[in-house]
NUGU-946791 format. One record per residue: residue number from 1; z, y, x of N, C-alpha, C in turn. Coordinates in Angstrom, 1 decimal. Layout:
N
REC  resi     n_Z     n_Y     n_X    ca_Z    ca_Y    ca_X     c_Z     c_Y     c_X
REC   NUM       Z       Y       X       Z       Y       X       Z       Y       X
...
end
This chain:
252
REC  resi     n_Z     n_Y     n_X    ca_Z    ca_Y    ca_X     c_Z     c_Y     c_X
REC     1    37.6   -75.0   -55.2    39.1   -74.7   -55.3    39.7   -74.5   -53.9
REC     2    39.3   -75.4   -52.9    39.9   -75.3   -51.6    39.4   -74.0   -50.9
REC     3    38.1   -73.6   -51.1    37.7   -72.4   -50.6    38.4   -71.2   -51.1
REC     4    38.7   -71.2   -52.4    39.4   -70.1   -53.1    40.8   -70.0   -52.6
REC     5    41.5   -71.2   -52.4    42.8   -71.2   -51.9    42.9   -70.7   -50.5
REC     6    41.9   -71.1   -49.7    41.8   -70.7   -48.3    41.6   -69.2   -48.2
REC     7    40.8   -68.6   -49.1    40.5   -67.2   -49.1    41.8   -66.4   -49.5
REC     8    42.5   -66.9   -50.4    43.8   -66.3   -50.9    44.8   -66.3   -49.8
REC     9    44.9   -67.4   -49.1    45.8   -67.6   -48.0    45.5   -66.6   -46.8
REC    10    44.2   -66.4   -46.6    43.8   -65.4   -45.6    44.2   -64.0   -46.0
REC    11    44.0   -63.7   -47.3    44.4   -62.3   -47.8    45.9   -62.1   -47.6
REC    12    46.7   -63.2   -47.9    48.1   -63.1   -47.8    48.5   -62.9   -46.4
REC    13    47.9   -63.6   -45.5    48.1   -63.5   -44.0    47.8   -62.1   -43.6
REC    14    46.6   -61.5   -44.0    46.2   -60.2   -43.7    47.2   -59.1   -44.2
REC    15    47.7   -59.3   -45.4    48.7   -58.4   -45.9    49.9   -58.4   -45.1
REC    16    50.4   -59.6   -44.7    51.6   -59.7   -43.9    51.4   -59.0   -42.6
REC    17    50.3   -59.1   -41.9    50.0   -58.4   -40.7    50.0   -56.9   -40.9
REC    18    49.4   -56.5   -41.9    49.4   -55.0   -42.2    50.7   -54.5   -42.5
REC    19    51.5   -55.2   -43.2    52.9   -54.8   -43.5    53.7   -54.7   -42.3
REC    20    53.6   -55.7   -41.4    54.3   -55.7   -40.1    53.9   -54.4   -39.3
REC    21    52.6   -54.2   -39.3    52.2   -53.0   -38.5    52.7   -51.7   -39.1
REC    22    52.7   -51.6   -40.4    53.2   -50.4   -41.1    54.7   -50.2   -40.8
REC    23    55.4   -51.3   -40.9    56.9   -51.2   -40.7    57.2   -50.8   -39.2
REC    24    56.4   -51.4   -38.3    56.6   -51.0   -36.9    56.2   -49.5   -36.7
REC    25    55.1   -49.1   -37.3    54.7   -47.7   -37.2    55.8   -46.7   -37.8
REC    26    56.3   -47.1   -38.9    57.3   -46.3   -39.6    58.6   -46.1   -38.8
REC    27    59.0   -47.3   -38.2    60.3   -47.2   -37.4    60.0   -46.3   -36.2
REC    28    58.9   -46.5   -35.5    58.6   -45.7   -34.4    58.4   -44.2   -34.7
REC    29    57.9   -44.0   -35.9    57.7   -42.6   -36.3    59.1   -41.9   -36.4
REC    30    60.1   -42.6   -37.0    61.4   -42.0   -37.2    62.0   -41.8   -35.8
REC    31    61.9   -42.8   -34.9    62.4   -42.6   -33.6    61.8   -41.5   -32.8
REC    32    60.5   -41.4   -32.9    59.7   -40.3   -32.3    60.1   -39.0   -32.8
REC    33    60.5   -38.9   -34.1    60.8   -37.6   -34.7    62.1   -37.1   -34.0
REC    34    63.0   -38.0   -33.7    64.3   -37.5   -33.0    64.0   -37.0   -31.6
REC    35    62.9   -37.4   -31.0    62.5   -37.0   -29.7    61.3   -36.1   -29.8
REC    36    61.0   -35.5   -30.9    59.8   -34.7   -31.1    59.7   -33.5   -30.2
REC    37    60.9   -32.9   -29.9    60.9   -31.7   -29.0    60.5   -32.1   -27.6
REC    38    60.9   -33.3   -27.2    60.5   -33.7   -25.8    59.0   -34.1   -25.8
REC    39    58.5   -34.7   -26.9    57.1   -35.0   -27.0    56.3   -33.7   -27.0
REC    40    56.8   -32.7   -27.8    56.1   -31.4   -27.9    56.1   -30.8   -26.5
REC    41    57.2   -30.8   -25.8    57.2   -30.3   -24.4    56.2   -31.0   -23.5
REC    42    56.1   -32.3   -23.6    55.1   -33.0   -22.8    53.7   -32.6   -23.1
REC    43    53.4   -32.4   -24.4    52.0   -32.0   -24.7    51.7   -30.5   -24.4
REC    44    52.7   -29.7   -24.4    52.5   -28.3   -24.1    52.5   -28.1   -22.6
REC    45    52.9   -29.0   -21.8    53.0   -28.8   -20.3    51.7   -28.4   -19.7
REC    46    50.5   -29.0   -20.1    49.3   -28.5   -19.4    49.1   -27.0   -19.6
REC    47    49.4   -26.5   -20.8    49.3   -25.0   -21.0    50.3   -24.2   -20.2
REC    48    51.5   -24.7   -20.1    52.6   -24.1   -19.4    52.2   -24.0   -17.9
REC    49    51.7   -25.1   -17.4    51.3   -25.2   -15.9    50.2   -24.2   -15.6
REC    50    49.2   -24.2   -16.6    48.0   -23.4   -16.3    48.3   -21.9   -16.3
REC    51    49.4   -21.4   -17.1    49.7   -20.0   -17.1    50.9   -19.6   -16.4
REC    52    51.5   -20.6   -15.6    52.7   -20.3   -14.9    52.7   -19.1   -14.0
REC    53    51.7   -18.9   -13.3    51.6   -17.9   -12.2    50.6   -16.8   -12.5
REC    54    50.3   -16.5   -13.8    49.4   -15.5   -14.1    50.0   -14.1   -14.3
REC    55    51.3   -14.0   -14.2    52.0   -12.7   -14.3    52.2   -12.2   -15.7
REC    56    51.9   -13.0   -16.7    52.0   -12.5   -18.1    53.0   -13.4   -18.8
REC    57    53.9   -12.8   -19.6    54.9   -13.6   -20.3    54.2   -14.3   -21.5
REC    58    54.1   -15.6   -21.4    53.4   -16.3   -22.4    54.3   -17.0   -23.4
REC    59    53.8   -17.3   -24.6    54.6   -17.9   -25.6    53.6   -18.6   -26.6
REC    60    54.1   -19.6   -27.4    53.4   -20.1   -28.5    54.0   -19.6   -29.8
REC    61    53.2   -19.2   -30.7    53.7   -18.6   -32.0    53.4   -19.5   -33.2
REC    62    54.1   -19.3   -34.3    53.8   -19.9   -35.5    53.8   -18.8   -36.6
REC    63    52.9   -18.9   -37.6    52.8   -17.8   -38.6    53.1   -18.2   -40.0
REC    64    53.6   -19.5   -40.1    54.0   -19.9   -41.5    55.4   -20.6   -41.3
REC    65    56.3   -20.5   -42.3    57.6   -21.0   -42.2    57.6   -22.5   -41.9
REC    66    56.7   -23.2   -42.5    56.7   -24.7   -42.4    55.9   -25.2   -41.2
REC    67    55.3   -24.3   -40.5    54.3   -24.7   -39.5    55.0   -25.6   -38.4
REC    68    56.1   -25.1   -37.8    56.7   -25.8   -36.7    57.2   -27.2   -37.2
REC    69    57.8   -27.2   -38.4    58.3   -28.5   -38.9    57.1   -29.5   -39.1
REC    70    56.0   -29.0   -39.7    54.9   -29.9   -39.9    54.2   -30.3   -38.5
REC    71    54.3   -29.4   -37.6    53.8   -29.8   -36.2    54.6   -30.9   -35.6
REC    72    56.0   -30.8   -35.7    56.8   -31.9   -35.2    56.5   -33.2   -35.9
REC    73    56.2   -33.2   -37.2    55.9   -34.4   -37.9    54.6   -34.9   -37.4
REC    74    53.6   -34.1   -37.2    52.3   -34.5   -36.6    52.4   -35.1   -35.2
REC    75    53.2   -34.4   -34.4    53.4   -34.9   -33.0    54.1   -36.2   -33.1
REC    76    55.1   -36.4   -34.0    55.8   -37.7   -34.0    54.9   -38.8   -34.5
REC    77    54.0   -38.5   -35.5    53.1   -39.6   -35.9    52.1   -39.9   -34.8
REC    78    51.6   -38.9   -34.1    50.7   -39.1   -33.0    51.3   -40.0   -32.0
REC    79    52.5   -39.7   -31.5    53.2   -40.6   -30.5    53.4   -42.0   -31.1
REC    80    53.9   -42.1   -32.3    54.1   -43.4   -32.9    52.9   -44.2   -33.0
REC    81    51.8   -43.6   -33.4    50.5   -44.4   -33.5    50.0   -44.8   -32.1
REC    82    50.2   -43.9   -31.2    49.7   -44.2   -29.8    50.5   -45.4   -29.2
REC    83    51.8   -45.4   -29.5    52.6   -46.6   -29.0    52.3   -47.8   -29.8
REC    84    52.1   -47.7   -31.1    51.9   -48.8   -32.0    50.5   -49.5   -31.8
REC    85    49.5   -48.8   -31.2    48.2   -49.3   -31.1    48.1   -50.7   -30.5
REC    86    48.8   -51.0   -29.4    48.8   -52.4   -28.8    49.4   -53.4   -29.8
REC    87    50.4   -53.0   -30.5    51.0   -53.9   -31.5    50.0   -54.3   -32.6
REC    88    49.3   -53.3   -33.0    48.3   -53.5   -34.1    47.2   -54.4   -33.6
REC    89    46.8   -54.2   -32.3    45.8   -55.1   -31.7    46.3   -56.6   -31.7
REC    90    47.6   -56.7   -31.4    48.2   -58.1   -31.3    48.2   -58.7   -32.7
REC    91    48.5   -57.9   -33.7    48.5   -58.4   -35.1    47.0   -58.9   -35.5
REC    92    46.1   -58.0   -35.1    44.7   -58.4   -35.4    44.3   -59.7   -34.7
REC    93    44.8   -59.8   -33.4    44.5   -61.1   -32.7    45.1   -62.3   -33.3
REC    94    46.4   -62.1   -33.8    47.1   -63.3   -34.4    46.4   -63.7   -35.7
REC    95    45.7   -62.7   -36.4    45.0   -63.0   -37.6    43.7   -63.8   -37.4
REC    96    43.0   -63.4   -36.4    41.7   -64.0   -36.2    41.7   -65.2   -35.2
REC    97    42.8   -65.3   -34.4    42.8   -66.3   -33.4    42.8   -67.8   -33.9
REC    98    43.5   -68.1   -35.0    43.5   -69.4   -35.6    42.1   -69.9   -35.9
REC    99    41.1   -69.0   -36.2    39.8   -69.4   -36.6    38.8   -69.5   -35.5
REC   100    39.3   -69.3   -34.2    38.4   -69.2   -33.1    38.5   -70.5   -32.2
REC   101    37.4   -70.8   -31.6    37.5   -71.9   -30.6    38.1   -71.5   -29.3
REC   102    38.5   -72.4   -28.5    39.2   -72.1   -27.2    38.3   -71.1   -26.4
REC   103    37.0   -71.4   -26.2    36.2   -70.6   -25.4    36.0   -69.2   -26.0
REC   104    36.0   -69.1   -27.3    35.9   -67.8   -28.0    37.2   -67.0   -27.8
REC   105    38.4   -67.6   -27.8    39.6   -66.9   -27.5    39.6   -66.4   -26.0
REC   106    39.1   -67.2   -25.1    39.1   -66.8   -23.7    38.1   -65.6   -23.6
REC   107    37.1   -65.5   -24.4    36.1   -64.4   -24.3    36.6   -63.1   -24.8
REC   108    37.5   -63.2   -25.9    38.0   -62.0   -26.6    39.2   -61.5   -25.9
REC   109    40.0   -62.3   -25.3    41.3   -61.9   -24.7    41.2   -60.7   -23.7
REC   110    40.2   -60.7   -22.8    40.1   -59.6   -21.9    39.9   -58.2   -22.6
REC   111    39.2   -58.3   -23.8    38.9   -57.0   -24.5    40.2   -56.5   -25.1
REC   112    41.1   -57.4   -25.5    42.4   -56.9   -26.1    43.2   -56.3   -25.0
REC   113    43.0   -56.7   -23.8    43.8   -56.1   -22.7    43.2   -54.7   -22.2
REC   114    41.9   -54.7   -22.1    41.2   -53.5   -21.6    41.1   -52.4   -22.6
REC   115    41.1   -52.7   -23.9    41.0   -51.6   -24.9    42.1   -50.6   -24.8
REC   116    43.4   -51.0   -24.8    44.4   -49.9   -24.7    44.4   -49.3   -23.3
REC   117    44.0   -50.0   -22.3    43.9   -49.4   -20.9    42.9   -48.3   -20.9
REC   118    41.7   -48.5   -21.5    40.6   -47.5   -21.5    41.1   -46.3   -22.4
REC   119    41.7   -46.6   -23.5    42.2   -45.5   -24.3    43.2   -44.6   -23.5
REC   120    44.1   -45.3   -22.8    45.1   -44.6   -22.0    44.4   -43.7   -20.9
REC   121    43.4   -44.3   -20.3    42.6   -43.6   -19.2    41.9   -42.3   -19.8
REC   122    41.4   -42.5   -21.0    40.8   -41.3   -21.7    41.8   -40.2   -22.0
REC   123    43.0   -40.6   -22.4    44.0   -39.7   -22.7    44.5   -39.0   -21.4
REC   124    44.6   -39.7   -20.4    45.1   -39.2   -19.1    44.1   -38.2   -18.5
REC   125    42.8   -38.5   -18.7    41.7   -37.6   -18.2    41.9   -36.2   -19.0
REC   126    42.1   -36.3   -20.3    42.3   -35.0   -21.0    43.5   -34.3   -20.5
REC   127    44.6   -35.0   -20.4    45.9   -34.3   -20.1    46.0   -33.7   -18.7
REC   128    45.5   -34.5   -17.7    45.7   -34.1   -16.4    44.5   -33.3   -15.8
REC   129    43.3   -33.3   -16.4    42.2   -32.7   -15.8    41.5   -31.7   -16.8
REC   130    41.0   -32.3   -18.0    40.2   -31.5   -18.9    41.0   -30.3   -19.5
REC   131    42.2   -30.5   -20.0    42.9   -29.4   -20.6    43.3   -28.3   -19.7
REC   132    43.8   -28.6   -18.5    44.1   -27.5   -17.6    42.8   -26.7   -17.2
REC   133    41.7   -27.3   -17.0    40.4   -26.6   -16.7    40.0   -25.8   -17.9
REC   134    40.1   -26.4   -19.1    39.6   -25.7   -20.3    40.5   -24.5   -20.6
REC   135    41.8   -24.6   -20.4    42.7   -23.5   -20.6    42.4   -22.3   -19.7
REC   136    42.2   -22.6   -18.4    41.9   -21.6   -17.5    40.5   -20.9   -17.8
REC   137    39.6   -21.7   -18.3    38.3   -21.2   -18.7    38.4   -20.2   -19.8
REC   138    39.2   -20.6   -20.9    39.3   -19.7   -22.0    40.1   -18.5   -21.7
REC   139    41.2   -18.6   -20.8    42.0   -17.5   -20.4    41.2   -16.5   -19.6
REC   140    40.1   -16.9   -19.0    39.3   -16.0   -18.2    38.6   -14.9   -19.0
REC   141    38.6   -15.1   -20.3    38.0   -14.1   -21.2    39.0   -13.0   -21.7
REC   142    40.2   -13.1   -21.2    41.2   -12.1   -21.5    40.8   -10.8   -20.8
REC   143    41.3    -9.7   -21.4    40.9    -8.4   -20.9    42.2    -7.5   -20.9
REC   144    42.3    -6.7   -19.9    43.5    -5.7   -19.8    43.2    -4.5   -20.6
REC   145    42.0    -4.3   -21.1    41.8    -3.1   -22.0    41.1    -2.0   -21.3
REC   146    40.7    -2.2   -20.0    40.0    -1.1   -19.3    38.6    -0.7   -19.9
REC   147    37.9    -1.7   -20.4    36.6    -1.5   -21.0    36.6    -1.8   -22.5
REC   148    37.7    -2.3   -23.1    37.7    -2.6   -24.5    38.7    -1.7   -25.3
REC   149    39.3    -0.7   -24.6    40.3     0.2   -25.2    41.6    -0.5   -25.5
REC   150    41.6    -1.7   -26.0    42.8    -2.4   -26.3    42.8    -3.7   -25.5
REC   151    43.9    -4.2   -25.0    43.9    -5.5   -24.2    43.6    -6.7   -25.2
REC   152    42.9    -7.7   -24.6    42.7    -8.9   -25.3    43.5   -10.0   -24.7
REC   153    44.5   -10.5   -25.4    45.5   -11.4   -24.8    45.7   -12.6   -25.8
REC   154    45.8   -13.8   -25.2    46.0   -15.0   -26.0    47.4   -15.0   -26.6
REC   155    47.5   -15.2   -27.9    48.7   -15.6   -28.6    48.5   -16.9   -29.3
REC   156    48.6   -18.0   -28.6    48.3   -19.3   -29.1    49.3   -19.8   -30.1
REC   157    48.7   -20.4   -31.2    49.5   -20.9   -32.3    49.9   -22.4   -31.9
REC   158    51.2   -22.7   -32.2    51.7   -24.0   -31.9    50.8   -25.1   -32.5
REC   159    50.5   -25.0   -33.8    49.8   -26.0   -34.6    48.4   -26.2   -34.0
REC   160    47.7   -25.0   -33.8    46.3   -25.1   -33.3    46.2   -25.7   -31.9
REC   161    47.2   -25.3   -31.0    47.1   -25.9   -29.7    47.4   -27.4   -29.7
REC   162    48.4   -27.8   -30.4    48.7   -29.2   -30.4    47.7   -30.1   -31.1
REC   163    47.1   -29.5   -32.1    46.0   -30.2   -32.8    44.8   -30.4   -31.9
REC   164    44.5   -29.4   -31.1    43.4   -29.5   -30.1    43.7   -30.6   -29.1
REC   165    44.9   -30.6   -28.5    45.3   -31.6   -27.5    45.2   -33.0   -28.1
REC   166    45.7   -33.2   -29.3    45.7   -34.5   -29.9    44.3   -35.0   -30.3
REC   167    43.5   -34.0   -30.8    42.1   -34.3   -31.1    41.4   -34.8   -29.9
REC   168    41.6   -34.1   -28.8    40.8   -34.4   -27.6    41.3   -35.8   -27.0
REC   169    42.6   -36.0   -27.1    43.1   -37.3   -26.6    42.5   -38.5   -27.4
REC   170    42.5   -38.3   -28.7    41.9   -39.4   -29.5    40.4   -39.5   -29.3
REC   171    39.7   -38.3   -29.2    38.2   -38.3   -29.0    37.9   -39.0   -27.7
REC   172    38.6   -38.7   -26.6    38.3   -39.3   -25.3    38.7   -40.8   -25.3
REC   173    39.9   -41.1   -25.9    40.3   -42.5   -25.9    39.4   -43.4   -26.7
REC   174    38.9   -42.9   -27.8    37.9   -43.7   -28.6    36.6   -43.8   -27.9
REC   175    36.2   -42.7   -27.3    34.9   -42.7   -26.6    34.9   -43.6   -25.4
REC   176    36.0   -43.8   -24.8    36.2   -44.7   -23.6    36.1   -46.2   -24.0
REC   177    36.0   -46.4   -25.3    35.8   -47.8   -25.8    34.3   -48.3   -25.7
REC   178    33.5   -47.4   -25.2    32.0   -47.7   -25.2    31.7   -49.0   -24.5
REC   179    32.3   -49.3   -23.3    32.0   -50.6   -22.6    32.4   -51.8   -23.5
REC   180    33.5   -51.7   -24.2    34.0   -52.8   -25.0    33.1   -53.0   -26.1
REC   181    32.6   -52.0   -26.8    31.7   -52.1   -27.9    30.4   -52.7   -27.5
REC   182    29.8   -52.2   -26.4    28.5   -52.7   -25.9    28.6   -54.1   -25.4
REC   183    29.7   -54.5   -24.8    29.9   -55.8   -24.3    30.0   -56.8   -25.4
REC   184    30.7   -56.4   -26.5    30.9   -57.3   -27.6    29.5   -57.5   -28.3
REC   185    28.8   -56.4   -28.4    27.4   -56.5   -29.0    26.5   -57.4   -28.2
REC   186    26.7   -57.4   -26.9    25.9   -58.3   -26.0    26.3   -59.7   -26.2
REC   187    27.6   -60.0   -26.4    28.0   -61.4   -26.5    27.5   -62.0   -27.8
REC   188    27.3   -61.2   -28.9    26.8   -61.8   -30.1    25.3   -61.7   -30.2
REC   189    24.7   -61.2   -29.2    23.2   -61.2   -29.1    22.5   -60.1   -29.7
REC   190    23.2   -59.0   -30.1    22.6   -57.8   -30.7    21.8   -57.0   -29.7
REC   191    22.4   -56.9   -28.5    21.7   -56.1   -27.5    21.7   -56.9   -26.2
REC   192    20.9   -56.4   -25.2    20.9   -57.0   -23.9    20.8   -55.9   -22.8
REC   193    20.8   -56.2   -21.6    20.8   -55.2   -20.5    19.4   -54.5   -20.5
REC   194    18.3   -55.2   -20.8    17.0   -54.6   -20.8    17.0   -53.5   -21.9
REC   195    17.5   -53.8   -23.1    17.6   -52.9   -24.2    18.3   -51.6   -23.8
REC   196    19.5   -51.8   -23.1    20.3   -50.6   -22.7    19.5   -49.8   -21.6
REC   197    18.8   -50.4   -20.7    18.1   -49.7   -19.7    17.0   -48.9   -20.2
REC   198    16.2   -49.5   -21.1    15.1   -48.8   -21.7    15.4   -47.6   -22.6
REC   199    16.6   -47.6   -23.1    17.0   -46.5   -24.0    18.0   -45.6   -23.3
REC   200    18.1   -45.6   -22.0    19.0   -44.8   -21.3    18.8   -43.3   -21.6
REC   201    17.5   -42.8   -21.6    17.3   -41.4   -21.8    17.7   -40.9   -23.1
REC   202    17.5   -41.8   -24.1    18.0   -41.4   -25.5    19.5   -41.4   -25.6
REC   203    20.1   -42.3   -24.9    21.6   -42.4   -24.9    22.2   -41.1   -24.2
REC   204    21.5   -40.6   -23.2    22.0   -39.4   -22.5    22.1   -38.3   -23.5
REC   205    21.0   -38.1   -24.3    20.9   -37.0   -25.3    22.0   -37.3   -26.4
REC   206    22.2   -38.5   -26.8    23.2   -38.8   -27.8    24.6   -38.6   -27.3
REC   207    24.9   -38.9   -26.1    26.2   -38.7   -25.5    26.5   -37.2   -25.4
REC   208    25.6   -36.4   -25.0    25.8   -34.9   -24.9    26.0   -34.3   -26.3
REC   209    25.2   -34.9   -27.3    25.3   -34.4   -28.7    26.7   -34.8   -29.2
REC   210    27.2   -36.0   -29.0    28.5   -36.4   -29.4    29.6   -35.6   -28.8
REC   211    29.4   -35.3   -27.5    30.4   -34.5   -26.8    30.5   -33.1   -27.4
REC   212    29.4   -32.6   -27.8    29.4   -31.2   -28.4    30.1   -31.2   -29.7
REC   213    30.0   -32.3   -30.5    30.6   -32.4   -31.8    32.1   -32.7   -31.7
REC   214    32.5   -33.6   -30.8    33.9   -34.0   -30.7    34.8   -33.0   -29.9
REC   215    34.2   -32.1   -29.1    35.0   -31.2   -28.3    34.8   -29.8   -28.8
REC   216    35.7   -28.8   -28.3    35.5   -27.4   -28.6    34.2   -26.9   -28.0
REC   217    33.7   -25.8   -28.5    32.4   -25.3   -28.0    32.5   -24.6   -26.6
REC   218    32.9   -25.4   -25.6    32.9   -24.8   -24.3    32.3   -25.9   -23.3
REC   219    31.8   -25.5   -22.2    31.1   -26.4   -21.3    32.1   -27.4   -20.6
REC   220    33.3   -26.9   -20.4    34.3   -27.7   -19.6    34.6   -29.0   -20.3
REC   221    35.0   -29.0   -21.6    35.4   -30.2   -22.3    34.1   -31.0   -22.6
REC   222    33.0   -30.4   -22.9    31.8   -31.1   -23.2    31.3   -31.9   -22.0
REC   223    31.2   -31.3   -20.9    30.8   -32.0   -19.7    31.9   -33.0   -19.3
REC   224    33.1   -32.6   -19.5    34.2   -33.5   -19.1    34.2   -34.8   -19.9
REC   225    33.7   -34.8   -21.1    33.6   -36.0   -21.9    32.2   -36.7   -21.7
REC   226    31.2   -36.0   -21.5    29.8   -36.5   -21.4    29.7   -37.3   -20.1
REC   227    30.1   -36.7   -19.0    30.0   -37.4   -17.6    30.7   -38.7   -17.6
REC   228    32.0   -38.8   -18.0    32.6   -40.1   -17.9    31.9   -41.1   -18.9
REC   229    31.4   -40.7   -20.0    30.7   -41.6   -20.9    29.4   -42.1   -20.3
REC   230    28.7   -41.3   -19.5    27.5   -41.7   -18.9    27.8   -42.8   -17.8
REC   231    28.9   -42.5   -17.1    29.4   -43.5   -16.1    29.8   -44.8   -16.8
REC   232    30.5   -44.7   -17.9    30.9   -45.9   -18.7    29.7   -46.7   -19.2
REC   233    28.6   -45.9   -19.6    27.4   -46.6   -20.1    26.8   -47.4   -19.0
REC   234    26.7   -46.8   -17.7    26.1   -47.6   -16.6    27.0   -48.8   -16.3
REC   235    28.3   -48.6   -16.4    29.2   -49.8   -16.2    29.0   -50.8   -17.3
REC   236    28.7   -50.4   -18.5    28.4   -51.3   -19.6    27.1   -52.1   -19.3
REC   237    26.1   -51.5   -18.7    24.9   -52.2   -18.4    25.2   -53.3   -17.3
REC   238    26.1   -52.9   -16.4    26.5   -53.9   -15.3    27.3   -55.1   -15.9
REC   239    28.2   -54.8   -16.9    29.0   -55.8   -17.5    28.1   -56.7   -18.4
REC   240    27.1   -56.1   -19.1    26.2   -56.9   -19.9    25.4   -57.8   -19.0
REC   241    25.0   -57.4   -17.9    24.3   -58.2   -16.9    25.1   -59.4   -16.5
REC   242    26.4   -59.2   -16.3    27.2   -60.3   -15.9    27.3   -61.3   -17.1
REC   243    27.5   -60.8   -18.3    27.6   -61.7   -19.5    26.3   -62.5   -19.6
REC   244    25.1   -61.9   -19.4    23.9   -62.6   -19.5    23.7   -63.7   -18.5
REC   245    24.2   -63.4   -17.2    24.1   -64.4   -16.2    25.0   -65.6   -16.5
REC   246    26.2   -65.3   -17.0    27.1   -66.4   -17.3    26.5   -67.3   -18.5
REC   247    25.9   -66.6   -19.4    25.3   -67.3   -20.5    24.1   -68.2   -20.0
REC   248    23.3   -67.7   -19.1    22.2   -68.5   -18.5    22.7   -69.7   -17.8
REC   249    23.8   -69.5   -17.0    24.4   -70.6   -16.2    24.9   -71.7   -17.2
REC   250    25.5   -71.2   -18.3    26.1   -72.2   -19.2    25.0   -73.0   -19.9
REC   251    23.9   -72.3   -20.3    22.7   -73.0   -20.9    22.1   -73.9   -19.9
REC   252    22.0   -73.5   -18.6    21.4   -74.4   -17.6    22.2   -75.7   -17.4
end
């Protein structure tokens, strides 16, 4: 009976945390919708900067009546979820913290701090480096029509462009959680530094395959995701080494 009561109380607590997160997300979504044009302008800026001096009058188009409205909704939800992520992590922490020992709380706390930082770094890499390079790469295939009879010029759709940017930001942000995942697996004894070193060559292939799936079919974004992930993997091996040394000292 006590176990059943405890299980029900945990479910009630989990529901409360989920409701708080959904309310916070909904409120931020409404706020972000009022500023959706500014958020849209921020996300479009890499494209605007990349084509500023190319001598062609550029624009973003939409081909369905509802497309711009739905794009603003999508942009608002994207911004709201991005801002809400740390709050959701805090709610998860408050849910699991009462069942942890003091040393376990100290072990998990750094990951709660570094997770949103790594996600932000991944998003910044896309916004400030990958997207401008990718846009210039794709625009290099435009033609004035000398050899193709008709000019080939980009008429980018609002929805498609913003969907690409948001997809890349999420893909890079989630991929940058690799050190967190591997370090947590090392703490619970699933993997160790030797395991990671021995499988390095397989991981390289898997990283490039994942980059090919998560990004558009161009070398700029694929290499732009794969190279940082390879660096993060090597950093993960270093952090797992530190975890192992601390565990050995504690056991000694």
